[in-house]
N, C-alpha and C positions, 0 to 999 in steps of 0.2 A: 375533450380530455387533454390535459397537459401531457407533455412528453415525459415528465419526471414524476408526476403524481396522478392518481386516479381516485375517483369516489366510488365507494362500495357501501351497500346497506349493512348496518351493524346494529345488533341489539345489546345494549349496555345494562348490566345488572349491578346495582349498588345497594347499600343498606337503606338508602332513602327511597328506593323504588327502581323502576325500569324505564328505559327510554329507547326508542328505535329511531335512528337517524343515519344519514350518510357519514362515512368516515374517510379521511384522506389517507391513502396508502402510497408507498413508494412503488413506482412502476418497475417491473422486472420483465425484460424482453431478451430474446436471443440475438446475438450479433454474430453473423458468419463472417469470418476473416478469410479473404482470399488473397493469395500472393501470385502475381503475374497470371491471374485468371484461374489459378488452381486453389480449390478449397483447402485451407490449412486446419481450421478448427472452428468450433462454435462455442461462444462463451455467453453466460447469462450476465446481463448488466443492466444498470439504470441508464437509459439514453441520455446523451450529453457528453461532450468532449470525446466523442468516439475516435476521432483521428488521433488525439493525444493518447487515448487508450491503446490503439493499435501500434503506435510508435513505441510506447513503453513495453508492450507485450513482445514485440519483435526484438527489442533490445534484450529483454530477459530471456528470450529463447535463443539468443546468440545468432539471430538471423541478420541483424544489422548492428553496426557499432556507431553509426552517425546518421544524422538526417540527410546528409548528402547522398547516401545510398538509395534514397527514396525518390523516384521520378514523380510519382503522383499518388494520391490516395483519394478515392471517390466512391460515393454510394452507387450501388447497382440497382436494377429495377426489381427489388424484392417487393411484392405486392400482397395486400390482404384480400379477403373474399370479395371486396367491392372494387378491386383493381387499383387501390390507392397505394402509393409508395410507402412502405413501412420503415424505410431507412435502416433496415436490419441486415443488410449485406454490404460489406465494404471491401473493395479491391485495392490492393497496394501494388503498384508497379515498381519493381526494383531494377537497378542497372545490371545486376548480375543474377540471372535466373538460377545459377548453380547454388546460390545461398539458401534456397528453400529447402528446409529439412524434410526428410521422408515421413517423420512423425514428430509429434509434440513431446517434449521431455521436461521433467523437473517442474511441472506446473500444478500437479495435484497430488494428494496423499495416496492416490490409487494408481500411480503411474508405473509401479513395478520397480522403482529405484529407491533404495533406502540406505541408511547408515554410511559406511565408508565409500561406497560407490557414488552416492549422491554428493558427498563432500568433495571427493576427488574431481568429479566432473565440473563442479562450480569453479574450483581452483584452476583447472586447465582451460576453461572457456571464457573467463573474464578478460576483457581488454583493458580494464582499469584497476589493477591490483592496488589494495590499500597498503600504505606504509605505516610505520609506527608513529609518524607525526600526524599533524592535522589540528583542527581547532580544539581549544580547551574551553570548556563551558562551565560556568559556575552553577552549582545546584539551584540557586534561586532563579536563574534564567530558565532552566529545565522545568522547574516547578510551575512556572506561569504559562508554559506552552499549551497544555491541554485545554485550559480555559480560553486561550486565544483561538485554538482550533475549534472548540465548541461554538464560539461566538460566530463563526463563519458558516455553520451548518444550517443554512436556511431551509433546506428540504427536510432535514431531520426535525426541525421545529414543527413542520407541518405534518410529518408522518411518524416520527419516532423510529424509523426503520432503515436508516442508512448509516454506513461507516464513513469515515473521513480519513484522509491522509494530507499532510501538509509539509512543505519545505520551508525551513526557517534558517535565518542567519545565526551564527554563534551568539549574537547579542540579543536574540529573540525576535528579530524582525520577520514578519510574515512575507514570504515570497510567492507561494502558490498553494492553494487549497482546493481539493476536489472531493466530491461525495459519490458514493456508489453503494448499491446493495451488497456488493462483494468487496471486502477490504483489499483483496489482491488487485481488483480493478481500480480502486481508488489510488493505489500506489502506482499502477501502470499509467494512470492519467496524469499524475504530477510528474513522473519521470518522463513520459512522452512529451509533455509540455516543455520540460527542460531540454530534451533532445532537440525539439524543433526550434528552440531558442538558442541552440548551439552552446548550452551551458554544461553538457555532460563531457567529462566526468565531474560529478558533484562533490569534489573533495572539500569544498568550503561551506557546505550546507548540512543541515540536520533534517532527518525525516521523523515525523511524529505521526502515530497512527492511533485511531480509536480501537478498542478491543485488544486482542492478544497478539503476540509476536510469534508467528509460525515460522517453520523452516522456509516456506515459500517467500515470506516477506523479507527475511534476512537475505535470502538468495537474490531477490530483486535489488535490495540496497547494495549488496556487494558488487553485483554486475554493473550498477550505475556509478560506482565509485563513491558512494555515500559513507562517510566515516562513522556516523552515529545514528542509531535507530532507537527511538523511545516509544514505548507502548503503555497505555493506561492499564493493561491487564498483564497476564502471565505469559512468559515465553514457553516454548516446548523444549524438551531436552536436546533434540537435534538442532533446533535454532541456536541454542547456546553453543553447541559443539561447532557449528559452522562459524559463528561469530568469533569464537576463540581462535580457530585455525585461520580465519581470514583477516584478523586484525581489526574487526569491527567493534565499536563500543555499543553494547546492548543494554538498554535500561528497561526494566519492567516495573509494573505496579506504580507508575508515575501518577501519584494522587496527592494533591496538596504539596506539603513540604517533605513528604516521604517518597523514597524510590529505592529500588534494588538494582545494583549494577552487577551484571552477570559476566561481562567481558569488556576489555579495553578501559579499565577504570582510570587510566592515566589521562583520559580526555575529560574527566569530570573533576573539576578543581574544588575541593572543599576549602572553607575558610580556615584561618588559623585557629579560631575558637572551636570549630567543629573537629579539627584534628586533635586538639588538646582534650576534648571531652571523651572520657572513657566510655566504651560500649557497655551498656547495661543489659544483662541477660534477664528476660522476664522471669519472674518467679512462678513456679507451678502451684496452682491452688490444690489443696488437699482434696481428695475424693470424698464426696459426701456419702 
């Protein structure tokens, strides 16, 4: 079995008949994250780029602000029923043991924090606050990024079951792309890669994600100093609130040449022709 895909029996029903055959699925396995030998959390992820994932996760949890705070990151002896290493336990040794939080915060919709409390906590915890400046991106560049991201999703091609996150330059150049069964893990993987490459804060890059833009993804972008987050689907209300208050440019429904800008519109530069074109309100069809 591959570390990222697995084969399972499947019965397929179509108008032309039925067929039973193996199908390729995305692997989902637990990863226990330990800090200085102490268990911090367990996250479900697709194996691969685990060390990047953990670096990005610890940055988003405000445990570390740079890769220099990490002494080592290594797999522990987590084993299956046959005694083989599962590579599902990873221990990170930090220089400062006091940095380990007593509990995980701001990472799930069920963490007990919401609304104003969540927004304020992100503002006070970020080491890389966004300013009103930053890259200005033409809409035509943004329009091409989902296709570029999709072209790099090799495991999605095999399984149809993974999200992706990508870091891009304002000119549309691809810097890093990662896949995972969880969109938040995919973001942690690209941010963790950037952290290990000493590129954080990411004030000069854009983040593009498949799926929707949740509060959690906006939070991760803000904490990494990313000025623009674009998603192919919808944002949540709290995601927009956090983007507005943090100075992040948030783009949703990025599909083809259309997109919705919910916050930080000054970083998306329309052409002179687009600015001159009046907005047309769709007509409502009469009820039948």
